[in-house]
PyMOL commands that place a pseudoatom at each C-alpha (Angstrom):
pseudoatom trace, name=CA, resn=MET, resi=1, chain=A, elem=C, hetatm=0, pos=[15.152, 6.173, -0.227]
pseudoatom trace, name=CA, resn=HIS, resi=2, chain=A, elem=C, hetatm=0, pos=[12.741, 8.893, -2.845]
pseudoatom trace, name=CA, resn=GLY, resi=3, chain=A, elem=C, hetatm=0, pos=[9.256, 7.903, -2.552]
pseudoatom trace, name=CA, resn=GLN, resi=4, chain=A, elem=C, hetatm=0, pos=[5.368, 9.136, -3.379]
pseudoatom trace, name=CA, resn=ILE, resi=5, chain=A, elem=C, hetatm=0, pos=[2.622, 7.552, -2.002]
pseudoatom trace, name=CA, resn=ASP, resi=6, chain=A, elem=C, hetatm=0, pos=[-0.185, 7.309, -5.164]
pseudoatom trace, name=CA, resn=LEU, resi=7, chain=A, elem=C, hetatm=0, pos=[-3.496, 8.156, -3.185]
pseudoatom trace, name=CA, resn=LEU, resi=8, chain=A, elem=C, hetatm=0, pos=[-4.054, 8.433, 0.457]
pseudoatom trace, name=CA, resn=LEU, resi=9, chain=A, elem=C, hetatm=0, pos=[-7.830, 8.875, 2.063]
pseudoatom trace, name=CA, resn=GLU, resi=10, chain=A, elem=C, hetatm=0, pos=[-7.879, 10.405, 5.291]
pseudoatom trace, name=CA, resn=VAL, resi=11, chain=A, elem=C, hetatm=0, pos=[-10.105, 8.789, 6.950]
pseudoatom trace, name=CA, resn=ALA, resi=12, chain=A, elem=C, hetatm=0, pos=[-12.285, 8.757, 10.968]
pseudoatom trace, name=CA, resn=ASP, resi=13, chain=A, elem=C, hetatm=0, pos=[-8.821, 6.874, 12.295]
pseudoatom trace, name=CA, resn=GLY, resi=14, chain=A, elem=C, hetatm=0, pos=[-6.491, 7.949, 10.206]
pseudoatom trace, name=CA, resn=TRP, resi=15, chain=A, elem=C, hetatm=0, pos=[-5.498, 6.858, 7.262]
pseudoatom trace, name=CA, resn=VAL, resi=16, chain=A, elem=C, hetatm=0, pos=[-6.066, 4.785, 4.370]
pseudoatom trace, name=CA, resn=LEU, resi=17, chain=A, elem=C, hetatm=0, pos=[-2.859, 4.322, 1.872]
pseudoatom trace, name=CA, resn=LEU, resi=18, chain=A, elem=C, hetatm=0, pos=[-3.316, 2.940, -1.211]
pseudoatom trace, name=CA, resn=ASP, resi=19, chain=A, elem=C, hetatm=0, pos=[0.512, 2.951, -4.033]
pseudoatom trace, name=CA, resn=HIS, resi=20, chain=A, elem=C, hetatm=0, pos=[-1.250, 1.999, -7.822]
pseudoatom trace, name=CA, resn=LYS, resi=21, chain=A, elem=C, hetatm=0, pos=[1.091, -0.804, -10.035]
pseudoatom trace, name=CA, resn=ALA, resi=22, chain=A, elem=C, hetatm=0, pos=[0.567, -1.551, -13.842]
pseudoatom trace, name=CA, resn=ASN, resi=23, chain=A, elem=C, hetatm=0, pos=[1.323, -4.837, -13.023]
pseudoatom trace, name=CA, resn=PRO, resi=24, chain=A, elem=C, hetatm=0, pos=[-0.577, -6.935, -15.423]
pseudoatom trace, name=CA, resn=ALA, resi=25, chain=A, elem=C, hetatm=0, pos=[-0.045, -10.225, -13.164]
pseudoatom trace, name=CA, resn=PRO, resi=26, chain=A, elem=C, hetatm=0, pos=[-2.754, -11.873, -13.291]
pseudoatom trace, name=CA, resn=ARG, resi=27, chain=A, elem=C, hetatm=0, pos=[-4.337, -13.631, -9.547]
pseudoatom trace, name=CA, resn=ASP, resi=28, chain=A, elem=C, hetatm=0, pos=[-2.271, -16.711, -8.781]
pseudoatom trace, name=CA, resn=ARG, resi=29, chain=A, elem=C, hetatm=0, pos=[1.224, -13.628, -8.929]
pseudoatom trace, name=CA, resn=TRP, resi=30, chain=A, elem=C, hetatm=0, pos=[-0.819, -11.168, -6.282]
pseudoatom trace, name=CA, resn=GLU, resi=31, chain=A, elem=C, hetatm=0, pos=[1.362, -12.803, -3.455]
pseudoatom trace, name=CA, resn=GLN, resi=32, chain=A, elem=C, hetatm=0, pos=[4.274, -12.688, -5.194]
pseudoatom trace, name=CA, resn=VAL, resi=33, chain=A, elem=C, hetatm=0, pos=[3.632, -8.736, -6.067]
pseudoatom trace, name=CA, resn=ALA, resi=34, chain=A, elem=C, hetatm=0, pos=[2.037, -7.857, -2.751]
pseudoatom trace, name=CA, resn=MET, resi=35, chain=A, elem=C, hetatm=0, pos=[5.455, -9.328, -1.339]
pseudoatom trace, name=CA, resn=GLU, resi=36, chain=A, elem=C, hetatm=0, pos=[7.613, -7.008, -3.975]
pseudoatom trace, name=CA, resn=HIS, resi=37, chain=A, elem=C, hetatm=0, pos=[5.922, -4.203, -2.641]
pseudoatom trace, name=CA, resn=GLY, resi=38, chain=A, elem=C, hetatm=0, pos=[5.199, -3.863, 0.090]
pseudoatom trace, name=CA, resn=GLY, resi=39, chain=A, elem=C, hetatm=0, pos=[7.944, -3.170, 1.794]
pseudoatom trace, name=CA, resn=GLN, resi=40, chain=A, elem=C, hetatm=0, pos=[7.426, 0.364, -0.552]
pseudoatom trace, name=CA, resn=LEU, resi=41, chain=A, elem=C, hetatm=0, pos=[4.348, 0.387, 0.894]
pseudoatom trace, name=CA, resn=SER, resi=42, chain=A, elem=C, hetatm=0, pos=[5.314, 0.074, 4.661]
pseudoatom trace, name=CA, resn=LEU, resi=43, chain=A, elem=C, hetatm=0, pos=[7.949, 2.876, 4.850]
pseudoatom trace, name=CA, resn=TYR, resi=44, chain=A, elem=C, hetatm=0, pos=[4.672, 5.271, 3.753]
pseudoatom trace, name=CA, resn=ALA, resi=45, chain=A, elem=C, hetatm=0, pos=[3.724, 4.540, 6.584]
pseudoatom trace, name=CA, resn=ASP, resi=46, chain=A, elem=C, hetatm=0, pos=[5.909, 5.013, 9.011]
pseudoatom trace, name=CA, resn=ALA, resi=47, chain=A, elem=C, hetatm=0, pos=[7.240, 7.955, 7.391]
pseudoatom trace, name=CA, resn=LEU, resi=48, chain=A, elem=C, hetatm=0, pos=[2.695, 9.175, 7.653]
pseudoatom trace, name=CA, resn=VAL, resi=49, chain=A, elem=C, hetatm=0, pos=[3.085, 8.172, 10.604]
pseudoatom trace, name=CA, resn=ARG, resi=50, chain=A, elem=C, hetatm=0, pos=[6.306, 9.758, 12.122]
pseudoatom trace, name=CA, resn=ALA, resi=51, chain=A, elem=C, hetatm=0, pos=[5.017, 12.754, 10.458]
pseudoatom trace, name=CA, resn=THR, resi=52, chain=A, elem=C, hetatm=0, pos=[1.014, 13.393, 10.996]
pseudoatom trace, name=CA, resn=GLY, resi=53, chain=A, elem=C, hetatm=0, pos=[0.922, 10.956, 14.155]
pseudoatom trace, name=CA, resn=ARG, resi=54, chain=A, elem=C, hetatm=0, pos=[-2.230, 9.561, 13.282]
pseudoatom trace, name=CA, resn=PRO, resi=55, chain=A, elem=C, hetatm=0, pos=[-2.418, 5.034, 11.942]
pseudoatom trace, name=CA, resn=VAL, resi=56, chain=A, elem=C, hetatm=0, pos=[-2.530, 4.268, 9.135]
pseudoatom trace, name=CA, resn=MET, resi=57, chain=A, elem=C, hetatm=0, pos=[-5.449, 2.396, 9.000]
pseudoatom trace, name=CA, resn=GLU, resi=58, chain=A, elem=C, hetatm=0, pos=[-5.259, -0.151, 5.457]
pseudoatom trace, name=CA, resn=THR, resi=59, chain=A, elem=C, hetatm=0, pos=[-2.483, -0.144, 2.871]
pseudoatom trace, name=CA, resn=TRP, resi=60, chain=A, elem=C, hetatm=0, pos=[-3.277, -0.979, -0.975]
pseudoatom trace, name=CA, resn=ILE, resi=61, chain=A, elem=C, hetatm=0, pos=[-2.222, -2.025, -3.783]
pseudoatom trace, name=CA, resn=VAL, resi=62, chain=A, elem=C, hetatm=0, pos=[-3.700, -1.583, -6.382]
pseudoatom trace, name=CA, resn=LEU, resi=63, chain=A, elem=C, hetatm=0, pos=[-3.702, -3.033, -9.497]
pseudoatom trace, name=CA, resn=PRO, resi=64, chain=A, elem=C, hetatm=0, pos=[-6.096, -1.197, -12.503]
pseudoatom trace, name=CA, resn=VAL, resi=65, chain=A, elem=C, hetatm=0, pos=[-4.582, -2.997, -15.658]
pseudoatom trace, name=CA, resn=ALA, resi=66, chain=A, elem=C, hetatm=0, pos=[-4.747, -6.129, -13.790]
pseudoatom trace, name=CA, resn=ALA, resi=67, chain=A, elem=C, hetatm=0, pos=[-8.138, -5.286, -13.093]
pseudoatom trace, name=CA, resn=GLY, resi=68, chain=A, elem=C, hetatm=0, pos=[-8.005, -6.263, -8.553]
pseudoatom trace, name=CA, resn=ALA, resi=69, chain=A, elem=C, hetatm=0, pos=[-6.326, -4.885, -5.184]
pseudoatom trace, name=CA, resn=ILE, resi=70, chain=A, elem=C, hetatm=0, pos=[-4.326, -6.625, -2.560]
pseudoatom trace, name=CA, resn=GLN, resi=71, chain=A, elem=C, hetatm=0, pos=[-4.747, -5.311, 1.040]
pseudoatom trace, name=CA, resn=ILE, resi=72, chain=A, elem=C, hetatm=0, pos=[-1.044, -4.883, 2.097]
pseudoatom trace, name=CA, resn=THR, resi=73, chain=A, elem=C, hetatm=0, pos=[-1.290, -6.376, 6.413]
pseudoatom trace, name=CA, resn=MET, resi=74, chain=A, elem=C, hetatm=0, pos=[1.789, -4.604, 8.379]
pseudoatom trace, name=CA, resn=GLY, resi=75, chain=A, elem=C, hetatm=0, pos=[4.154, -6.227, 10.347]
pseudoatom trace, name=CA, resn=ALA, resi=76, chain=A, elem=C, hetatm=0, pos=[3.042, -9.691, 8.900]
pseudoatom trace, name=CA, resn=PRO, resi=77, chain=A, elem=C, hetatm=0, pos=[5.610, -11.599, 7.077]
for i in range(1, 77): cmd.bond("trace and resi %d" % i, "trace and resi %d" % (i + 1))
show_as sticks, trace
zoom trace
């Protein structure tokens, strides 16, 4: 597996992980986008916890073309 975290913010309690997607999907398709890419963010979060011992507090898919962002809840189906 090969990947790269786009943006990682260190906050007091852990990490906020952001992944940018150049997907122009309208808002009514954002749930589908989240389902398509949520696994990727989950893998990033797991690797980050293993590497640093600090929790990932939030994960986001940022859609600059669609002018929005989707928060991904880890562990949700």
